C-alpha positions in Angstrom: -20.1 -19.4 -8.8 -20.5 -21.4 -11.9 -18.6 -24.7 -11.8 -15.7 -24.5 -14.4 -14.1 -27.8 -13.2 -15.0 -29.6 -16.6 -14.5 -26.6 -18.9 -11.2 -26.9 -21.2 -8.2 -24.8 -20.4 -7.6 -22.7 -23.5 -6.0 -19.4 -24.3 -8.5 -16.7 -23.8 -8.4 -12.9 -24.5 -10.7 -9.9 -23.9 -10.6 -6.5 -25.2 -12.6 -3.6 -23.4 -12.8 0.1 -23.8 -14.1 3.3 -22.3 -13.7 7.1 -22.5 -13.1 9.9 -20.1 -14.1 13.3 -21.2 -12.9 16.6 -19.5 -12.4 20.2 -19.8 -9.8 21.3 -22.5 -7.5 22.8 -19.9 -7.6 19.4 -17.9 -6.7 17.5 -21.1 -3.7 19.8 -21.8 -2.4 19.5 -18.2 -2.5 15.7 -18.5 -0.6 15.7 -21.8 1.9 18.2 -20.5 2.2 16.3 -17.3 1.2 19.2 -15.2 -1.1 17.5 -12.8 0.4 17.9 -9.2 -0.4 14.2 -8.2 2.1 13.0 -10.9 2.0 11.5 -14.4 -1.6 10.7 -14.7 -1.6 8.2 -17.6 1.2 6.3 -16.1 -0.3 5.9 -12.6 -3.8 5.2 -14.2 -2.2 2.4 -16.4 -0.7 0.8 -13.3 -4.0 1.1 -11.4 -5.8 -0.7 -14.3 -3.3 -3.5 -14.4 -3.5 -4.0 -10.5 -7.3 -3.8 -10.8 -7.5 -6.5 -13.4 -5.6 -8.8 -11.2 -7.9 -8.1 -8.3 -11.3 -8.6 -10.2 -12.4 -11.5 -8.3 -12.1 -9.5 -5.1 -14.5 -6.9 -6.6 -17.0 -9.0 -8.6 -18.7 -11.6 -6.2 -19.2 -14.5 -8.8 -16.0 -13.9 -10.6 -13.3 -16.7 -10.4 -9.7 -15.9 -9.3 -7.4 -16.6 -12.3 -3.7 -16.3 -13.1 -3.7 -13.6 -15.9 -0.7 -13.8 -18.2 -0.8 -10.3 -19.5 -2.6 -6.9 -19.1 -2.1 -4.2 -21.7 -3.6 -0.7 -21.2 -3.5 1.7 -24.1 -4.6 5.4 -24.2 -6.0 7.4 -27.3 -5.9 11.1 -26.4 -8.2 13.1 -28.5 -7.6 16.8 -28.3 -10.5 17.8 -30.4 -13.0 16.3 -28.1 -10.9 16.7 -24.9 -11.2 13.0 -24.0 -9.0 10.0 -23.5 -10.0 6.7 -25.0 -8.9 3.8 -22.8 -8.4 0.2 -24.1 -7.4 -2.9 -22.1 -6.4 -6.3 -23.4 -6.2 -9.2 -20.9 -5.0 -12.7 -21.7 -5.0 -15.9 -19.8 -4.7 -19.7 -20.3 -7.5 -20.9 -18.1 -10.9 -22.6 -18.0 -12.7 -19.4 -17.7 -12.7 -16.0 -19.6 -11.3 -12.6 -18.9 -14.1 -10.3 -20.0 -14.7 -9.0 -16.5 -10.9 -8.4 -16.0 -10.8 -6.3 -19.1 -13.8 -4.3 -18.1 -12.7 -3.7 -14.6 -9.2 -2.7 -15.9 -10.8 0.0 -18.1 -13.1 1.2 -15.3 -10.4 1.6 -12.7 -8.0 3.2 -15.1 -10.8 5.9 -16.0 -11.6 6.2 -12.2 -7.8 6.7 -11.5 -7.6 9.6 -14.2 -10.7 11.2 -12.5 -9.1 10.9 -9.1 -5.8 12.4 -10.1 -7.5 15.3 -11.9 -10.6 15.9 -9.6 -9.2 18.9 -8.0 -8.9 20.6 -11.5 -12.1 19.3 -13.0 -15.0 17.7 -11.2 -17.1 17.6 -14.4 -15.2 14.8 -16.0 -17.4 12.2 -17.5 -16.6 8.4 -17.6 -18.5 6.7 -20.6 -18.9 4.1 -23.1 -17.4 1.2 -21.1 -17.9 -1.9 -23.2 -16.5 -5.2 -24.3 -15.1 -5.0 -27.7 -13.8 -8.6 -28.3 -13.3 -11.8 -26.7 -11.8 -15.1 -27.9 -11.3 -18.6 -26.6 -13.5 -20.9 -24.5 -16.6 -23.0 -25.4 -18.7 -20.0 -26.7 -16.0 -19.0 -29.2 -15.0 -15.6 -30.4 -17.3 -12.5 -29.9 -17.0 -9.1 -31.7 -19.0 -6.2 -30.5 -21.0 -5.2 -33.6 -22.6 -2.2 -32.0 -19.4 -0.2 -32.3 -20.2 3.3 -33.5 -18.6 4.2 -36.9 -15.4 6.1 -36.4 -14.4 3.9 -33.4 -11.7 1.4 -33.9 -12.4 -2.2 -33.4 
């Protein structure tokens, strides 16, 4: 683990995103809340929040931190039968929250897959990436490799 003892405590934030693509029928079942396991997006949101808080249990060199907020948002896209996922994680700490934001998106997508796998085993989880981060010694970062058409 990196020694963060001497790093300044600052407000830090990270935003990550990803996508899960599925069959049109599966997409419609999620939107209409017809999946037998329950409200897919609500359960996935809770799973993503819980995962962000457990990041240091999953990623060996990640520091345990007291997260101040986790927000998970969905962008359902009927035309492409996919659901965009975005997580925003904030903390006041001496280490960043990039991994927490990425873990939140990953587990949110995996939960959607788990809840819908009896209907659609061909779902694809893709494009998990850090969009932005702020705070800390290295300052702000904005992912400039975001394809045109995706929101920043």
